[in-house]
C-alpha positions as CSV (number, residue, x, y, z in Angstrom):
1,X,45.5,101.2,145.6
2,X,47.8,98.7,143.8
3,X,49.5,100.3,140.8
4,X,47.8,99.6,137.5
5,X,50.5,99.2,134.8
6,X,53.4,97.0,133.7
7,X,57.1,97.1,134.4
8,X,60.4,95.3,133.7
9,X,63.9,95.3,135.2
10,X,67.2,94.2,133.7
11,X,70.8,94.4,134.8
12,X,74.1,93.5,133.0
13,X,77.7,93.5,134.1
14,X,78.8,95.4,131.0
15,X,81.9,94.8,128.9
16,X,84.6,96.0,131.3
17,X,83.6,95.4,134.9
18,X,84.3,91.9,136.4
19,X,81.3,92.0,138.7
20,X,77.9,93.7,138.9
21,X,77.6,96.3,141.6
22,X,74.2,97.5,140.4
23,X,70.9,96.3,141.8
24,X,67.3,96.9,140.5
25,X,63.8,96.2,141.7
26,X,60.4,96.3,140.0
27,X,57.5,95.4,142.2
28,X,53.8,96.2,142.4
29,X,54.1,99.8,143.6
30,X,57.9,100.2,144.2
31,X,60.6,100.6,141.6
32,X,64.3,101.2,142.4
33,X,67.8,101.4,140.8
34,X,70.9,101.3,143.1
35,X,74.4,101.7,141.7
36,X,77.1,100.5,144.1
37,X,80.1,102.7,144.1
38,X,82.3,101.4,141.2
39,X,85.8,100.5,142.0
40,X,85.2,100.3,145.8
41,X,85.1,97.1,147.8
42,X,81.5,96.3,148.7
43,X,79.7,98.3,146.1
44,X,77.6,95.2,145.3
45,X,76.9,94.7,149.0
46,X,75.8,98.4,149.4
47,X,73.3,98.3,146.5
48,X,72.0,94.9,147.8
49,X,71.5,96.3,151.3
50,X,69.6,99.3,149.8
51,X,67.3,97.1,147.8
52,X,66.8,94.8,150.8
53,X,65.8,97.7,153.0
54,X,63.5,99.4,150.4
55,X,61.6,96.3,149.1
56,X,59.5,96.3,152.3
57,X,57.9,99.5,151.0
58,X,56.3,97.7,148.0
59,X,52.7,98.1,149.1
60,X,49.8,100.5,148.6
61,X,49.7,103.8,150.6
62,X,46.9,105.9,151.9
63,X,48.6,109.1,150.7
64,X,51.6,110.4,148.8
65,X,52.9,112.0,152.1
66,X,53.0,108.6,153.7
67,X,54.9,107.1,150.8
68,X,57.4,110.0,150.8
69,X,58.0,109.7,154.5
70,X,58.4,105.9,154.2
71,X,61.0,106.4,151.4
72,X,63.0,108.9,153.5
73,X,63.0,106.7,156.6
74,X,63.9,103.5,154.7
75,X,66.8,105.1,152.8
76,X,68.1,106.5,156.1
77,X,67.7,103.1,157.7
78,X,69.7,101.7,154.8
79,X,72.5,104.0,155.6
80,X,72.5,102.7,159.2
81,X,72.5,99.2,157.7
82,X,75.6,100.0,155.8
83,X,77.4,101.3,158.9
84,X,76.4,98.2,160.9
85,X,77.5,95.9,158.1
86,X,80.9,97.6,158.2
87,X,81.0,97.0,161.9
88,X,80.8,93.3,161.1
89,X,83.0,93.5,157.9
90,X,85.5,96.4,158.4
91,X,87.1,95.6,155.0
92,X,84.0,97.0,153.4
93,X,84.5,100.4,154.9
94,X,83.9,103.1,152.3
95,X,81.2,101.3,150.4
96,X,78.3,103.3,149.1
97,X,75.5,103.3,146.5
98,X,73.2,105.6,144.6
99,X,69.5,105.2,145.1
100,X,66.7,106.3,142.7
101,X,63.4,105.1,143.8
102,X,59.8,105.6,142.7
103,X,56.5,104.6,144.5
104,X,53.3,104.8,142.6
105,X,50.4,106.2,144.7
106,X,47.1,106.5,142.8
107,X,47.8,109.2,140.1
108,X,51.1,110.3,141.5
109,X,54.8,109.2,141.5
110,X,56.6,109.6,144.7
111,X,60.4,109.9,144.1
112,X,63.5,109.7,146.2
113,X,67.0,110.2,144.8
114,X,70.6,110.4,145.8
115,X,73.6,110.0,143.5
116,X,73.9,109.9,139.7
117,X,71.5,107.2,138.7
118,X,68.6,108.8,136.9
119,X,64.8,108.8,136.6
120,X,63.3,109.9,133.3
121,X,59.7,110.5,132.2
122,X,58.6,109.8,128.6
123,X,55.4,111.6,127.9
124,X,53.8,112.9,124.6
125,X,56.9,111.8,122.6
126,X,59.3,113.8,124.8
127,X,61.9,112.4,127.3
128,X,62.5,114.5,130.4
129,X,65.2,113.9,133.0
130,X,63.3,114.2,136.3
131,X,66.2,113.8,138.8
132,X,69.3,115.9,139.1
133,X,72.8,114.3,139.2
134,X,74.6,114.8,142.5
135,X,77.9,115.0,140.8
136,X,80.8,117.5,140.6
137,X,80.3,118.1,136.9
138,X,76.6,118.8,137.5
139,X,77.7,121.6,139.9
140,X,80.0,122.9,137.1
141,X,77.0,122.9,134.7
142,X,74.7,124.6,137.2
143,X,77.3,127.3,137.8
144,X,77.8,127.9,134.1
145,X,81.4,126.7,134.0
146,X,80.8,124.0,131.5
147,X,78.0,122.9,129.1
148,X,75.9,119.7,129.5
149,X,77.7,118.3,126.5
150,X,81.1,119.0,128.0
151,X,79.9,117.3,131.3
152,X,79.2,114.1,129.3
153,X,82.9,113.7,128.6
154,X,84.5,115.5,131.6
155,X,87.2,113.5,133.4
156,X,85.5,114.2,136.7
157,X,82.1,113.0,135.7
158,X,82.1,110.1,138.1
159,X,82.9,112.1,141.2
160,X,79.7,112.0,143.3
161,X,78.9,114.8,145.7
162,X,76.1,112.9,147.5
163,X,75.8,109.1,147.9
164,X,74.2,106.7,150.3
165,X,77.2,105.4,152.3
166,X,78.3,104.0,155.6
167,X,79.7,107.4,156.9
168,X,76.4,109.3,157.1
169,X,73.2,107.9,158.6
170,X,71.3,111.1,157.7
171,X,71.8,111.3,154.0
172,X,70.7,114.4,152.0
173,X,68.0,113.2,149.7
174,X,65.9,114.7,147.0
175,X,62.3,113.8,147.4
176,X,59.3,115.1,145.5
177,X,55.9,114.1,144.2
178,X,54.8,114.3,140.5
179,X,51.4,113.7,138.9
180,X,51.4,110.8,136.4
181,X,48.9,109.7,133.8
182,X,48.0,106.7,131.6
183,X,50.5,106.4,128.8
184,X,53.5,107.7,130.8
185,X,56.6,105.6,130.7
186,X,59.1,106.0,133.5
187,X,62.7,105.0,133.1
188,X,65.1,104.4,136.1
189,X,68.7,103.6,135.2
190,X,72.2,103.6,136.4
191,X,74.8,105.7,134.7
192,X,76.0,102.7,132.8
193,X,73.1,103.5,130.5
194,X,72.8,107.3,130.7
195,X,76.6,107.7,130.3
196,X,76.7,105.7,127.1
197,X,73.3,106.2,125.4
198,X,72.3,109.8,124.8
199,X,68.8,111.1,125.4
200,X,67.7,111.2,121.7
201,X,68.5,107.5,121.3
202,X,66.9,106.7,124.6
203,X,63.7,108.7,123.6
204,X,63.6,106.8,120.3
205,X,63.6,103.4,122.0
206,X,61.1,104.5,124.6
207,X,58.8,105.8,121.8
208,X,58.6,102.6,119.8
209,X,55.7,101.3,121.9
210,X,57.3,98.0,122.7
211,X,56.5,96.2,126.0
212,X,58.7,97.3,128.9
213,X,60.9,94.1,128.7
214,X,61.6,94.5,125.0
215,X,62.3,98.3,125.5
216,X,64.8,97.5,128.3
217,X,66.5,94.9,126.1
218,X,66.8,97.5,123.3
219,X,68.3,100.1,125.6
220,X,70.7,97.5,127.0
221,X,71.8,96.5,123.5
222,X,72.6,100.1,122.7
223,X,74.7,100.4,125.9
224,X,76.6,97.2,125.0
225,X,77.1,98.4,121.4
226,X,78.5,101.6,122.9
227,X,81.2,99.7,124.9
228,X,79.3,99.4,128.2
229,X,82.3,100.4,130.4
230,X,80.1,100.2,133.5
231,X,77.3,98.0,134.9
232,X,74.0,98.7,133.2
233,X,70.7,98.5,135.1
234,X,67.3,99.5,133.7
235,X,63.8,99.6,135.2
236,X,60.9,100.6,133.0
237,X,57.4,101.4,134.3
238,X,54.4,101.9,132.1
239,X,51.3,103.6,133.6
240,X,48.3,101.8,132.2
241,X,48.9,100.8,128.6
242,X,48.2,97.8,126.4
243,X,50.8,95.4,127.9
244,X,50.1,92.8,130.6
245,X,49.7,94.1,134.1
246,X,52.1,93.3,137.0
247,X,52.0,89.6,137.8
248,X,52.4,90.0,141.6
249,X,56.0,88.6,141.8
250,X,58.7,91.3,142.1
251,X,61.7,91.3,139.8
252,X,65.0,91.7,141.5
253,X,68.1,92.1,139.3
254,X,71.8,92.7,139.7
255,X,73.8,92.0,142.9
256,X,70.6,92.1,145.0
257,X,69.4,89.0,143.2
258,X,72.4,87.0,144.4
259,X,73.0,86.6,148.1
260,X,76.2,88.3,149.2
261,X,76.8,86.3,152.4
262,X,76.7,89.5,154.4
263,X,74.4,89.6,157.4
264,X,72.1,92.6,157.0
265,X,70.9,94.0,160.3
266,X,67.3,93.3,161.1
267,X,64.7,96.0,160.4
268,X,64.1,98.5,163.2
269,X,60.6,99.7,164.1
270,X,61.4,103.3,163.4
271,X,64.0,105.8,162.0
272,X,67.2,106.2,164.0
273,X,70.0,108.7,164.1
274,X,72.6,106.3,165.6
275,X,76.1,106.7,164.2
276,X,78.8,104.1,164.7
277,X,81.7,105.7,166.6
278,X,84.5,103.5,165.4
279,X,85.3,104.7,161.9
280,X,88.5,103.9,160.1
281,X,89.8,107.2,158.8
282,X,92.2,105.5,156.4
283,X,89.3,104.0,154.6
284,X,87.2,107.1,154.1
285,X,85.5,106.9,150.7
286,X,86.5,109.3,148.0
287,X,83.0,109.7,146.6
288,X,81.4,111.5,149.6
289,X,81.0,115.2,149.5
290,X,84.5,116.8,149.4
291,X,85.6,119.6,151.6
292,X,85.2,123.1,150.3
293,X,89.0,123.5,149.7
294,X,88.9,120.2,147.6
295,X,86.1,121.6,145.5
296,X,88.0,124.8,144.9
297,X,91.1,122.7,143.9
298,X,89.0,120.7,141.4
299,X,87.5,123.9,140.0
300,X,91.0,125.4,139.7
301,X,92.2,122.3,138.0
302,X,89.4,122.6,135.5
303,X,90.4,126.2,134.9
304,X,94.1,125.1,134.3
305,X,92.9,122.4,132.0
306,X,90.8,124.9,130.1
307,X,93.7,127.3,129.9
308,X,96.0,124.5,128.6
309,X,93.4,123.6,126.0
310,X,93.2,127.3,124.8
311,X,97.0,127.6,124.7
312,X,97.3,124.3,122.8
313,X,94.6,125.5,120.4
314,X,96.4,128.8,119.8
315,X,99.8,127.2,119.4
316,X,98.2,124.7,117.0
317,X,96.6,127.4,114.9
318,X,99.8,129.4,114.9
319,X,101.8,126.4,113.8
320,X,99.4,125.8,111.0
321,X,99.5,129.4,109.9
322,X,103.4,129.3,110.0
323,X,103.3,126.1,107.9
324,X,100.9,127.7,105.4
325,X,103.0,130.9,105.2
326,X,106.2,128.8,104.8
327,X,104.6,126.8,102.0
328,X,103.4,130.0,100.3
329,X,106.8,131.6,100.6
330,X,108.5,128.5,99.1
331,X,106.0,128.4,96.4
332,X,106.5,132.0,95.6
333,X,110.3,131.6,95.5
334,X,109.8,128.8,93.0
335,X,107.7,131.0,90.8
336,X,110.5,133.5,90.7
337,X,112.8,130.9,89.0
338,X,110.5,130.9,86.0
339,X,110.2,133.4,83.1
340,X,107.9,134.0,80.2
341,X,107.7,136.4,77.2
342,X,104.7,138.6,77.0
343,X,103.6,142.1,76.1
344,X,102.9,145.4,77.9
345,X,100.9,148.1,76.2
346,X,103.1,148.4,73.1
347,X,106.3,146.3,73.4
348,X,107.6,142.8,74.0
349,X,108.6,142.2,77.6
350,X,110.4,139.4,79.5
351,X,108.6,138.7,82.8
352,X,109.9,136.9,85.9
353,X,107.4,134.5,87.5
354,X,104.5,132.6,86.2
355,X,101.4,133.8,84.3
356,X,98.9,132.9,87.1
357,X,97.5,135.3,89.8
358,X,96.2,134.4,93.2
359,X,93.2,136.8,93.5
360,X,94.6,140.3,93.4
361,X,98.2,139.1,93.9
362,X,100.3,138.8,90.7
363,X,102.9,136.1,90.6
364,X,105.0,137.9,88.0
365,X,106.8,141.2,87.5
366,X,108.4,142.8,84.3
367,X,112.1,141.8,84.2
368,X,113.3,143.2,80.9
369,X,111.7,145.5,78.3
370,X,113.0,144.3,74.9
371,X,111.9,147.5,73.2
372,X,110.5,145.5,70.3
373,X,107.3,147.2,69.2
374,X,104.3,145.0,69.0
375,X,103.1,146.6,65.8
376,X,106.3,145.5,64.1
377,X,105.3,141.8,64.5
378,X,103.3,139.8,62.2
379,X,99.7,139.2,63.2
380,X,100.5,135.6,64.2
381,X,103.6,136.6,66.2
382,X,101.8,139.4,68.0
383,X,99.0,137.1,69.0
384,X,101.4,134.6,70.3
385,X,103.3,137.1,72.4
386,X,100.1,138.6,73.8
387,X,99.1,135.1,74.8
388,X,102.5,134.7,76.5
389,X,105.2,132.2,75.8
390,X,106.6,130.2,78.8
391,X,110.4,129.8,79.2
392,X,112.4,127.4,81.3
393,X,115.0,130.1,82.2
394,X,116.1,133.6,81.5
395,X,118.4,132.4,78.8
396,X,115.5,130.5,77.2
397,X,113.4,133.6,77.3
398,X,116.0,135.7,75.6
399,X,116.3,133.0,72.9
400,X,112.6,133.3,72.3
401,X,112.9,137.1,72.1
402,X,115.7,136.7,69.5
403,X,113.4,134.6,67.4
404,X,110.7,137.2,67.7
405,X,113.3,139.9,66.8
406,X,114.1,138.0,63.6
407,X,110.5,137.8,62.8
408,X,110.1,141.5,63.4
409,X,113.1,142.3,61.1
410,X,111.6,140.1,58.4
411,X,108.0,141.2,58.7
412,X,108.4,144.9,59.3
């Protein structure tokens, strides 16, 4: 049965990249996002080849099992296409692409995924990430070494552990089948969106109830406002809903919408395991799954980085404490250059320091007991002394005491 719903696809180069290596497809039953490997020659070719191979799957299926099998075979065939393209254009060796694809079959979504593009489901006002990123940092998250929030800004967040490339014609895919229902909104996107716009903002845009095209525009604007350091590709699929149904003409966006001039090998009748023997070791891609020792080195590098952060934090805190202690000591030393005249229980006393206290810490100490009895002073003089009299120096304090002494002699 032809899928009943509506969809939209949009792709943008972003604000940093010079070309668009992403591709997207929205058809009658098939929806795909492919992100060509950024920074590698031929990323645009790789994503275009993937879309070219997969778009033949845009048709109704008798069962979800048939659709799942077709996705697996087509993606493996796309890997062979990449290898054969490199045979013709060896300068493209090392190209690769992510693939996140969805086929609607009756009340089910059949999903195939490799790489770090994502598929989300928005249902009942909640956004759920359906696919798992095949990245180094995701492995760190899964193993408990870092948190999802730390993964978002990790310097290794772009290192892919699995990708559709020209080196492996039997790629390790994630495929699964999920029930879907009217009102569901599916989002397929490259990391140019998910790496810039966080899930709460994505959910808010998905929940506004706008048509798929307007929702995609809103999400793209958020990515551009956030700097859009990578290509951004978005495919939105509504199941049922109030918006116009699919028109019958597929939407192809990104590099797949512009012919690349590369001859893509013709479709083969069935799946093949052929592997081209003449590989150029010097051009081996860096985004394919690293050897175990490389993984351990990456993990150890993260440990070293974490240790450096801890040491830096401790040193920073220690430095701040030293500065605070130094400032406190200098402040205390200044207070000890000051004097004031006050009273103890029954006599006039010269104090060194200032009248204030810091909590339980007194900033003054008795310096000289004048032995002038308080009860020998007039009522006014006694109240003044008990309220303390500030002095600029020890000499000034003694002058104040002399004046009090005179008052005492005259008022006794």
